[in-house]
TORTORGU-708006 format. One record per residue (C-alpha): residue number from 1; x, y, z. Coordinates in steps of 0.25 Angstrom, whole numbers. Layout:
N
+-----+-------+-------+-------+
|   i |     X |     Y |     Z |
+-----+-------+-------+-------+
| NUM |     X |     Y |     Z |
...
+-----+-------+-------+-------+
***
This chain:
544
+-----+-------+-------+-------+
|   i |     X |     Y |     Z |
+-----+-------+-------+-------+
|   1 |   -46 |  -135 |  -110 |
|   2 |   -43 |  -133 |   -95 |
|   3 |   -32 |  -122 |   -99 |
|   4 |   -42 |  -115 |  -108 |
|   5 |   -52 |  -114 |   -97 |
|   6 |   -42 |  -109 |   -87 |
|   7 |   -37 |   -98 |   -97 |
|   8 |   -52 |   -94 |   -99 |
|   9 |   -54 |   -94 |   -84 |
|  10 |   -41 |   -86 |   -82 |
|  11 |   -46 |   -75 |   -91 |
|  12 |   -60 |   -74 |   -84 |
|  13 |   -52 |   -73 |   -70 |
|  14 |   -43 |   -62 |   -76 |
|  15 |   -56 |   -55 |   -81 |
|  16 |   -63 |   -56 |   -68 |
|  17 |   -50 |   -51 |   -61 |
|  18 |   -50 |   -39 |   -70 |
|  19 |   -65 |   -36 |   -68 |
|  20 |   -63 |   -38 |   -53 |
|  21 |   -52 |   -27 |   -53 |
|  22 |   -60 |   -18 |   -62 |
|  23 |   -72 |   -19 |   -53 |
|  24 |   -64 |   -17 |   -40 |
|  25 |   -56 |    -5 |   -45 |
|  26 |   -69 |     2 |   -49 |
|  27 |   -76 |    -2 |   -36 |
|  28 |   -65 |     3 |   -27 |
|  29 |   -61 |    14 |   -36 |
|  30 |   -75 |    21 |   -35 |
|  31 |   -72 |    21 |   -20 |
|  32 |   -57 |    24 |   -18 |
|  33 |   -50 |    28 |   -31 |
|  34 |   -49 |    43 |   -26 |
|  35 |   -44 |    39 |   -12 |
|  36 |   -30 |    41 |    -7 |
|  37 |   -22 |    33 |     4 |
|  38 |   -11 |    39 |    13 |
|  39 |     0 |    31 |     5 |
|  40 |    -6 |    36 |    -8 |
|  41 |    -5 |    51 |    -3 |
|  42 |    10 |    48 |    -1 |
|  43 |    13 |    41 |   -14 |
|  44 |     5 |    52 |   -22 |
|  45 |    11 |    63 |   -14 |
|  46 |    25 |    58 |   -18 |
|  47 |    21 |    57 |   -33 |
|  48 |    16 |    72 |   -32 |
|  49 |    30 |    76 |   -27 |
|  50 |    36 |    68 |   -39 |
|  51 |    27 |    75 |   -49 |
|  52 |    31 |    88 |   -43 |
|  53 |    46 |    85 |   -44 |
|  54 |    47 |    85 |   -29 |
|  55 |    56 |    73 |   -29 |
|  56 |    62 |    75 |   -15 |
|  57 |    48 |    76 |    -9 |
|  58 |    45 |    63 |   -17 |
|  59 |    55 |    55 |    -9 |
|  60 |    48 |    47 |     2 |
|  61 |    54 |    37 |    11 |
|  62 |    41 |    31 |    15 |
|  63 |    34 |    29 |     1 |
|  64 |    40 |    21 |   -10 |
|  65 |    41 |    29 |   -23 |
|  66 |    36 |    21 |   -35 |
|  67 |    21 |    23 |   -33 |
|  68 |    23 |    38 |   -32 |
|  69 |    32 |    38 |   -44 |
|  70 |    21 |    31 |   -52 |
|  71 |    11 |    41 |   -47 |
|  72 |    20 |    53 |   -51 |
|  73 |    21 |    47 |   -65 |
|  74 |     6 |    45 |   -65 |
|  75 |     4 |    60 |   -61 |
|  76 |     8 |    64 |   -75 |
|  77 |    -4 |    57 |   -81 |
|  78 |   -14 |    60 |   -69 |
|  79 |   -14 |    71 |   -59 |
|  80 |   -22 |    64 |   -49 |
|  81 |   -12 |    56 |   -41 |
|  82 |   -22 |    49 |   -33 |
|  83 |   -27 |    43 |   -46 |
|  84 |   -13 |    40 |   -51 |
|  85 |   -10 |    33 |   -38 |
|  86 |   -23 |    25 |   -39 |
|  87 |   -21 |    21 |   -54 |
|  88 |    -7 |    16 |   -50 |
|  89 |   -12 |     8 |   -38 |
|  90 |   -23 |     2 |   -46 |
|  91 |   -14 |    -1 |   -58 |
|  92 |    -4 |    -8 |   -48 |
|  93 |   -15 |   -16 |   -43 |
|  94 |   -20 |   -21 |   -57 |
|  95 |    -5 |   -23 |   -61 |
|  96 |    -4 |   -33 |   -49 |
|  97 |   -15 |   -41 |   -55 |
|  98 |    -9 |   -41 |   -69 |
|  99 |     5 |   -45 |   -63 |
| 100 |    -2 |   -55 |   -54 |
| 101 |    -8 |   -62 |   -66 |
| 102 |     6 |   -63 |   -74 |
| 103 |    13 |   -67 |   -61 |
| 104 |     3 |   -78 |   -58 |
| 105 |     2 |   -83 |   -72 |
| 106 |    18 |   -84 |   -73 |
| 107 |    19 |   -91 |   -60 |
| 108 |     8 |  -101 |   -62 |
| 109 |     8 |  -101 |   -77 |
| 110 |    -7 |  -100 |   -76 |
| 111 |   -16 |   -90 |   -81 |
| 112 |   -27 |   -95 |   -72 |
| 113 |   -19 |   -94 |   -59 |
| 114 |   -15 |   -80 |   -63 |
| 115 |   -29 |   -76 |   -66 |
| 116 |   -34 |   -81 |   -53 |
| 117 |   -23 |   -73 |   -46 |
| 118 |   -27 |   -60 |   -53 |
| 119 |   -42 |   -62 |   -50 |
| 120 |   -38 |   -65 |   -35 |
| 121 |   -30 |   -53 |   -35 |
| 122 |   -41 |   -44 |   -40 |
| 123 |   -51 |   -48 |   -29 |
| 124 |   -41 |   -48 |   -17 |
| 125 |   -47 |   -40 |    -7 |
| 126 |   -43 |   -25 |    -6 |
| 127 |   -33 |   -25 |   -17 |
| 128 |   -41 |   -17 |   -28 |
| 129 |   -47 |    -8 |   -17 |
| 130 |   -33 |    -4 |   -12 |
| 131 |   -28 |    -2 |   -27 |
| 132 |   -39 |     9 |   -28 |
| 133 |   -38 |    15 |   -14 |
| 134 |   -24 |    17 |   -12 |
| 135 |   -11 |    23 |   -19 |
| 136 |     0 |    13 |   -14 |
| 137 |    11 |     5 |   -20 |
| 138 |     7 |    -8 |   -15 |
| 139 |     0 |   -13 |   -28 |
| 140 |    12 |    -8 |   -36 |
| 141 |    22 |   -16 |   -27 |
| 142 |    13 |   -28 |   -28 |
| 143 |    14 |   -27 |   -44 |
| 144 |    29 |   -26 |   -43 |
| 145 |    30 |   -38 |   -33 |
| 146 |    22 |   -46 |   -44 |
| 147 |    32 |   -41 |   -54 |
| 148 |    43 |   -45 |   -45 |
| 149 |    38 |   -59 |   -43 |
| 150 |    35 |   -61 |   -58 |
| 151 |    50 |   -58 |   -61 |
| 152 |    54 |   -67 |   -49 |
| 153 |    46 |   -79 |   -55 |
| 154 |    53 |   -76 |   -69 |
| 155 |    66 |   -75 |   -62 |
| 156 |    64 |   -89 |   -55 |
| 157 |    60 |   -96 |   -68 |
| 158 |    70 |   -90 |   -77 |
| 159 |    81 |   -84 |   -68 |
| 160 |    83 |   -73 |   -78 |
| 161 |    91 |   -61 |   -73 |
| 162 |    81 |   -52 |   -79 |
| 163 |    70 |   -56 |   -69 |
| 164 |    79 |   -55 |   -57 |
| 165 |    82 |   -41 |   -62 |
| 166 |    68 |   -38 |   -63 |
| 167 |    66 |   -42 |   -49 |
| 168 |    75 |   -31 |   -45 |
| 169 |    68 |   -21 |   -54 |
| 170 |    54 |   -24 |   -48 |
| 171 |    60 |   -25 |   -34 |
| 172 |    65 |   -10 |   -36 |
| 173 |    51 |    -5 |   -41 |
| 174 |    44 |   -13 |   -30 |
| 175 |    53 |    -6 |   -19 |
| 176 |    50 |     8 |   -26 |
| 177 |    35 |     4 |   -25 |
| 178 |    36 |     0 |   -10 |
| 179 |    48 |    -1 |    -1 |
| 180 |    44 |   -14 |     5 |
| 181 |    48 |   -21 |    -8 |
| 182 |    63 |   -18 |    -7 |
| 183 |    65 |   -28 |     5 |
| 184 |    54 |   -37 |     2 |
| 185 |    57 |   -40 |   -13 |
| 186 |    72 |   -40 |    -9 |
| 187 |    69 |   -52 |     0 |
| 188 |    61 |   -58 |   -11 |
| 189 |    72 |   -56 |   -21 |
| 190 |    83 |   -63 |   -12 |
| 191 |    74 |   -75 |    -9 |
| 192 |    71 |   -76 |   -24 |
| 193 |    86 |   -76 |   -27 |
| 194 |    89 |   -86 |   -17 |
| 195 |    78 |   -95 |   -23 |
| 196 |    83 |   -93 |   -37 |
| 197 |    91 |  -103 |   -45 |
| 198 |   102 |  -105 |   -49 |
| 199 |   109 |  -100 |   -36 |
| 200 |   122 |   -95 |   -43 |
| 201 |   114 |   -83 |   -49 |
| 202 |   107 |   -79 |   -36 |
| 203 |   117 |   -67 |   -33 |
| 204 |   115 |   -62 |   -47 |
| 205 |    99 |   -63 |   -46 |
| 206 |   100 |   -56 |   -33 |
| 207 |   108 |   -44 |   -39 |
| 208 |    98 |   -43 |   -51 |
| 209 |    86 |   -43 |   -42 |
| 210 |    91 |   -34 |   -31 |
| 211 |   100 |   -23 |   -38 |
| 212 |    89 |   -14 |   -43 |
| 213 |    81 |   -14 |   -30 |
| 214 |    93 |   -11 |   -22 |
| 215 |    97 |     1 |   -32 |
| 216 |    83 |     6 |   -32 |
| 217 |    82 |     5 |   -16 |
| 218 |    95 |    12 |   -15 |
| 219 |    91 |    23 |   -24 |
| 220 |    78 |    25 |   -17 |
| 221 |    86 |    25 |    -3 |
| 222 |    95 |    36 |    -9 |
| 223 |    83 |    44 |   -13 |
| 224 |    77 |    43 |     1 |
| 225 |    90 |    47 |     7 |
| 226 |    90 |    60 |    -1 |
| 227 |    78 |    64 |     7 |
| 228 |    78 |    57 |    20 |
| 229 |    93 |    56 |    23 |
| 230 |    92 |    41 |    25 |
| 231 |    95 |    29 |    15 |
| 232 |    82 |    20 |    15 |
| 233 |    73 |    14 |     5 |
| 234 |    61 |    18 |    13 |
| 235 |    56 |    21 |    27 |
| 236 |    43 |    12 |    26 |
| 237 |    48 |     1 |    35 |
| 238 |    54 |    10 |    45 |
| 239 |    43 |    20 |    47 |
| 240 |    32 |     9 |    47 |
| 241 |    40 |     2 |    58 |
| 242 |    41 |    14 |    66 |
| 243 |    27 |    18 |    64 |
| 244 |    20 |     5 |    67 |
| 245 |    29 |     2 |    79 |
| 246 |    23 |     9 |    91 |
| 247 |    35 |     8 |    99 |
| 248 |    43 |    16 |    89 |
| 249 |    33 |    25 |    83 |
| 250 |    31 |    36 |    94 |
| 251 |    23 |    48 |    88 |
| 252 |    31 |    60 |    93 |
| 253 |    23 |    72 |    97 |
| 254 |    21 |    82 |    85 |
| 255 |    32 |    93 |    86 |
| 256 |    22 |   103 |    78 |
| 257 |     8 |   100 |    83 |
| 258 |     3 |    96 |    97 |
| 259 |    -9 |    88 |    91 |
| 260 |    -8 |    87 |    76 |
| 261 |     2 |    78 |    68 |
| 262 |    11 |    87 |    59 |
| 263 |    11 |    79 |    46 |
| 264 |    21 |    89 |    39 |
| 265 |    34 |    82 |    43 |
| 266 |    30 |    69 |    36 |
| 267 |    20 |    74 |    25 |
| 268 |    23 |    83 |    14 |
| 269 |    14 |    93 |     6 |
| 270 |     9 |    81 |    -2 |
| 271 |     5 |    73 |    10 |
| 272 |    16 |    63 |     7 |
| 273 |    19 |    56 |    20 |
| 274 |    34 |    54 |    24 |
| 275 |    34 |    47 |    38 |
| 276 |    49 |    48 |    39 |
| 277 |    52 |    62 |    33 |
| 278 |    67 |    67 |    33 |
| 279 |    72 |    69 |    47 |
| 280 |    61 |    61 |    54 |
| 281 |    66 |    54 |    67 |
| 282 |    61 |    41 |    61 |
| 283 |    73 |    40 |    52 |
| 284 |    82 |    39 |    65 |
| 285 |    75 |    26 |    69 |
| 286 |    82 |    13 |    65 |
| 287 |    74 |     0 |    64 |
| 288 |    82 |   -11 |    71 |
| 289 |    76 |   -24 |    66 |
| 290 |    81 |   -32 |    78 |
| 291 |    76 |   -22 |    88 |
| 292 |    63 |   -19 |    81 |
| 293 |    60 |   -34 |    77 |
| 294 |    50 |   -35 |    89 |
| 295 |    42 |   -24 |    83 |
| 296 |    42 |   -29 |    69 |
| 297 |    37 |   -43 |    75 |
| 298 |    26 |   -36 |    82 |
| 299 |    22 |   -29 |    69 |
| 300 |    22 |   -43 |    62 |
| 301 |    13 |   -49 |    72 |
| 302 |     4 |   -38 |    71 |
| 303 |     3 |   -37 |    56 |
| 304 |     5 |   -51 |    50 |
| 305 |    -9 |   -55 |    54 |
| 306 |   -15 |   -43 |    47 |
| 307 |    -6 |   -46 |    34 |
| 308 |   -10 |   -61 |    34 |
| 309 |   -25 |   -57 |    36 |
| 310 |   -24 |   -48 |    24 |
| 311 |   -17 |   -58 |    15 |
| 312 |   -29 |   -68 |    19 |
| 313 |   -39 |   -58 |    15 |
| 314 |   -33 |   -53 |     2 |
| 315 |   -28 |   -67 |    -4 |
| 316 |   -38 |   -75 |     4 |
| 317 |   -34 |   -87 |    13 |
| 318 |   -36 |   -96 |     0 |
| 319 |   -25 |   -88 |    -7 |
| 320 |   -15 |   -90 |     4 |
| 321 |   -18 |  -105 |     5 |
| 322 |   -16 |  -105 |   -10 |
| 323 |    -3 |   -98 |    -9 |
| 324 |     2 |  -108 |     1 |
| 325 |    -3 |  -120 |    -7 |
| 326 |     4 |  -115 |   -20 |
| 327 |    17 |  -113 |   -12 |
| 328 |    16 |  -127 |    -6 |
| 329 |    14 |  -133 |   -20 |
| 330 |    25 |  -125 |   -26 |
| 331 |    34 |  -129 |   -15 |
| 332 |    31 |  -144 |   -17 |
| 333 |    34 |  -142 |   -32 |
| 334 |    45 |  -132 |   -31 |
| 335 |    55 |  -141 |   -39 |
| 336 |    45 |  -140 |   -51 |
| 337 |    41 |  -125 |   -49 |
| 338 |    53 |  -119 |   -43 |
| 339 |    51 |  -105 |   -48 |
| 340 |    37 |  -104 |   -44 |
| 341 |    40 |  -110 |   -30 |
| 342 |    52 |  -100 |   -28 |
| 343 |    43 |   -89 |   -32 |
| 344 |    31 |   -93 |   -23 |
| 345 |    41 |   -95 |   -12 |
| 346 |    47 |   -81 |   -14 |
| 347 |    33 |   -75 |   -14 |
| 348 |    29 |   -82 |    -1 |
| 349 |    41 |   -76 |     5 |
| 350 |    38 |   -63 |     0 |
| 351 |    24 |   -63 |     5 |
| 352 |    29 |   -66 |    19 |
| 353 |    40 |   -56 |    19 |
| 354 |    31 |   -45 |    14 |
| 355 |    21 |   -48 |    25 |
| 356 |    31 |   -48 |    36 |
| 357 |    38 |   -36 |    31 |
| 358 |    25 |   -27 |    31 |
| 359 |    20 |   -33 |    44 |
| 360 |    33 |   -29 |    51 |
| 361 |    27 |   -15 |    51 |
| 362 |    12 |   -13 |    47 |
| 363 |     3 |   -21 |    38 |
| 364 |    -7 |   -16 |    27 |
| 365 |   -14 |   -24 |    17 |
| 366 |    -8 |   -17 |     5 |
| 367 |     6 |   -23 |     9 |
| 368 |     1 |   -37 |     4 |
| 369 |    -1 |   -32 |   -10 |
| 370 |    13 |   -36 |   -15 |
| 371 |    10 |   -51 |   -11 |
| 372 |    -5 |   -52 |   -13 |
| 373 |    -3 |   -55 |   -29 |
| 374 |     9 |   -64 |   -26 |
| 375 |     0 |   -73 |   -16 |
| 376 |   -11 |   -73 |   -26 |
| 377 |    -2 |   -77 |   -38 |
| 378 |     4 |   -89 |   -30 |
| 379 |   -10 |   -93 |   -24 |
| 380 |   -16 |   -93 |   -38 |
| 381 |    -7 |  -104 |   -41 |
| 382 |   -16 |  -113 |   -33 |
| 383 |   -26 |  -113 |   -45 |
| 384 |   -15 |  -120 |   -54 |
| 385 |   -11 |  -131 |   -45 |
| 386 |   -16 |  -145 |   -49 |
| 387 |    -9 |  -152 |   -37 |
| 388 |   -19 |  -163 |   -32 |
| 389 |   -14 |  -161 |   -18 |
| 390 |   -18 |  -146 |   -19 |
| 391 |   -32 |  -148 |   -26 |
| 392 |   -40 |  -147 |   -13 |
| 393 |   -32 |  -136 |    -7 |
| 394 |   -33 |  -128 |   -21 |
| 395 |   -48 |  -129 |   -21 |
| 396 |   -49 |  -125 |    -6 |
| 397 |   -40 |  -113 |    -9 |
| 398 |   -48 |  -108 |   -21 |
| 399 |   -60 |  -108 |   -13 |
| 400 |   -54 |  -101 |    -1 |
| 401 |   -48 |   -90 |   -11 |
| 402 |   -62 |   -88 |   -17 |
| 403 |   -68 |   -87 |    -4 |
| 404 |   -57 |   -78 |     2 |
| 405 |   -59 |   -68 |   -10 |
| 406 |   -74 |   -68 |    -9 |
| 407 |   -73 |   -65 |     6 |
| 408 |   -62 |   -54 |     5 |
| 409 |   -70 |   -47 |    -5 |
| 410 |   -83 |   -47 |     3 |
| 411 |   -78 |   -46 |    17 |
| 412 |   -82 |   -34 |    25 |
| 413 |   -68 |   -28 |    24 |
| 414 |   -67 |   -29 |     9 |
| 415 |   -65 |   -16 |     1 |
| 416 |   -78 |   -19 |    -6 |
| 417 |   -85 |   -17 |     7 |
| 418 |   -77 |    -7 |    14 |
| 419 |   -73 |     3 |     2 |
| 420 |   -87 |     7 |     0 |
| 421 |   -84 |    22 |    -4 |
| 422 |   -73 |    32 |    -5 |
| 423 |   -70 |    35 |     9 |
| 424 |   -60 |    46 |     6 |
| 425 |   -71 |    56 |     1 |
| 426 |   -70 |    64 |    14 |
| 427 |   -55 |    66 |    10 |
| 428 |   -58 |    70 |    -4 |
| 429 |   -68 |    80 |     1 |
| 430 |   -58 |    86 |    11 |
| 431 |   -47 |    87 |     0 |
| 432 |   -57 |    94 |    -9 |
| 433 |   -60 |   104 |     3 |
| 434 |   -45 |   106 |     5 |
| 435 |   -42 |   109 |    -9 |
| 436 |   -54 |   119 |    -9 |
| 437 |   -46 |   128 |     1 |
| 438 |   -32 |   134 |    -1 |
| 439 |   -21 |   128 |     8 |
| 440 |   -11 |   118 |     8 |
| 441 |   -11 |   111 |    22 |
| 442 |   -22 |   103 |    30 |
| 443 |   -23 |    98 |    44 |
| 444 |   -31 |    85 |    47 |
| 445 |   -37 |    82 |    60 |
| 446 |   -45 |    69 |    63 |
| 447 |   -48 |    57 |    55 |
| 448 |   -57 |    54 |    43 |
| 449 |   -70 |    46 |    43 |
| 450 |   -65 |    33 |    36 |
| 451 |   -53 |    28 |    44 |
| 452 |   -55 |    14 |    38 |
| 453 |   -54 |    19 |    24 |
| 454 |   -42 |    28 |    25 |
| 455 |   -49 |    41 |    29 |
| 456 |   -46 |    42 |    44 |
| 457 |   -33 |    48 |    48 |
| 458 |   -30 |    48 |    33 |
| 459 |   -41 |    58 |    30 |
| 460 |   -33 |    71 |    32 |
| 461 |   -21 |    65 |    24 |
| 462 |   -30 |    61 |    12 |
| 463 |   -38 |    74 |    13 |
| 464 |   -25 |    82 |    12 |
| 465 |   -21 |    74 |     0 |
| 466 |   -34 |    77 |    -7 |
| 467 |   -34 |    91 |    -3 |
| 468 |   -20 |    94 |    -8 |
| 469 |   -15 |    99 |     6 |
| 470 |    -4 |    95 |    15 |
| 471 |    -8 |    88 |    28 |
| 472 |     0 |    95 |    39 |
| 473 |    -6 |    90 |    52 |
| 474 |   -16 |    79 |    56 |
| 475 |   -23 |    74 |    68 |
| 476 |   -29 |    60 |    67 |
| 477 |   -39 |    61 |    78 |
| 478 |   -48 |    73 |    82 |
| 479 |   -42 |    80 |    94 |
| 480 |   -50 |    81 |   108 |
| 481 |   -54 |    95 |   112 |
| 482 |   -42 |    97 |   121 |
| 483 |   -33 |    96 |   109 |
| 484 |   -40 |   105 |   100 |
| 485 |   -32 |   118 |   104 |
| 486 |   -19 |   110 |   101 |
| 487 |   -25 |   105 |    87 |
| 488 |   -28 |   120 |    84 |
| 489 |   -14 |   124 |    87 |
| 490 |    -8 |   113 |    79 |
| 491 |   -17 |   117 |    67 |
| 492 |   -12 |   131 |    68 |
| 493 |     2 |   127 |    67 |
| 494 |     0 |   119 |    54 |
| 495 |    -5 |   132 |    47 |
| 496 |   -14 |   123 |    39 |
| 497 |   -24 |   128 |    29 |
| 498 |   -35 |   117 |    32 |
| 499 |   -39 |   107 |    43 |
| 500 |   -46 |    94 |    40 |
| 501 |   -54 |    90 |    53 |
| 502 |   -60 |    76 |    52 |
| 503 |   -72 |    72 |    61 |
| 504 |   -87 |    70 |    61 |
| 505 |   -98 |    80 |    67 |
| 506 |  -101 |    75 |    81 |
| 507 |   -87 |    72 |    84 |
| 508 |   -84 |    81 |    96 |
| 509 |   -69 |    82 |    93 |
| 510 |   -71 |    85 |    78 |
| 511 |   -81 |    96 |    81 |
| 512 |   -73 |   102 |    92 |
| 513 |   -61 |   103 |    83 |
| 514 |   -69 |   108 |    71 |
| 515 |   -75 |   119 |    80 |
| 516 |   -61 |   124 |    84 |
| 517 |   -55 |   123 |    70 |
| 518 |   -67 |   131 |    65 |
| 519 |   -65 |   142 |    75 |
| 520 |   -50 |   142 |    72 |
| 521 |   -52 |   143 |    57 |
| 522 |   -65 |   151 |    57 |
| 523 |   -60 |   159 |    46 |
| 524 |   -58 |   147 |    37 |
| 525 |   -67 |   137 |    31 |
| 526 |   -72 |   124 |    35 |
| 527 |   -77 |   112 |    26 |
| 528 |   -84 |    99 |    30 |
| 529 |   -77 |    86 |    26 |
| 530 |   -87 |    75 |    22 |
| 531 |   -88 |    61 |    19 |
| 532 |  -100 |    56 |    11 |
| 533 |  -104 |    45 |    21 |
| 534 |  -100 |    52 |    35 |
| 535 |  -103 |    66 |    31 |
| 536 |   -94 |    76 |    38 |
| 537 |   -81 |    70 |    42 |
| 538 |   -73 |    83 |    45 |
| 539 |   -70 |    97 |    42 |
| 540 |   -60 |   105 |    34 |
| 541 |   -56 |   119 |    39 |
| 542 |   -48 |   129 |    32 |
| 543 |   -40 |   141 |    38 |
| 544 |   -44 |   150 |    27 |
+-----+-------+-------+-------+
***
């Protein structure tokens, strides 16, 4: 009878999770489905190159290729690549929920624990909003990581060669989704092999699990070499390290302009960003781990508190406590539950190493997506533990989890309270205005009206994307009056067809530059850029 009730409750929990996802997707979709993010512009731009058979241009050392490949395939069915990217991102998010259910069910042999994990995942703060807002490979990587650990659980339990080989295949795909997966899952694989039994076959397991990712990584390094002249699996670590280390990242004076920033050396016609293009001086910098260790340590000290805070918000303090309790219980029963303990040990190591790896450089909440479902799957095991010693802890933990979820969904920074409308409307309107005039290039000066929602310095980039124009130069801040002549000279050098000037009436710098641009392009055309809440937020000027 008790088992019947748990199955009945499990079905209701899964139904609730489905309704939760459906409602949130509708809610956030009505506000953000048409939005684009800076990363998404790159992935979609690379997909455009592929669709146009521009395979050489599609090689990018900074962006991993799998998501762009998938968008390119999707373009055969839908010409709106933003929509294709959003569908893939949302589908990856939903796939994470499905895989989480099967992973937790297999791990705990409990439909109830699996249903709890899925419901928990569906209400984790910010996940659904990010699935709708962005076009990034983070949920795709999270889904592949879940598949990886599902295969690892089977490998621990059965020691079949097939599952060790599957680890290699999934590892290779995860690397193509996001380059961090290559070293991270390599370490995970090595630790897993060392924990496996019998010992005699560890070398064979290691070969099965690492051969394919090594081959794929070598092939991708060869492809990158064909364009950049360097063998590397990606430049993400190197560039981010240089960019986020002030002692190393010295912004050299622009050789072309005196005030504006020339974007043409590192942005192509589809506005795909390549921060280390062929021939860039950054290629000559060599990271010395011993010499640069103090800088990496500084990054860790700065970023780790942010990462830990984000984990507490997303999985709640009760979730972390549940994770630790389940780990402690499995440790005490490791002889009886050997496979489960080894898996949870590997996952705990994986969570820690991924956090340390990302915090070496810069931290973003999206970087947690591969480990959030894993933490939830382990923590959900607390609902299946009947150990008397853990009974009080279990009840207290469940209360903390419920309270944590409620607070995270209603807190002032919750997406339900911050994402109140589509904040990129000014960019859509700017893009529409750009498309209505002939031309191929645009210069953007100033910042948009919603910096907290990705429409600050990004406004020009997004408007250029929606306007089907190449962004050839930018200036994040409106210049003081004494720099206006130099700005006008720089604009003349670009030979641009259009200028986006961001600012509000009453701003002295905005009005002064607008007046000079209007005089300079007196024979052209001017349109006002507007936002439904703020009114005028800028101007678009055209040379003809």
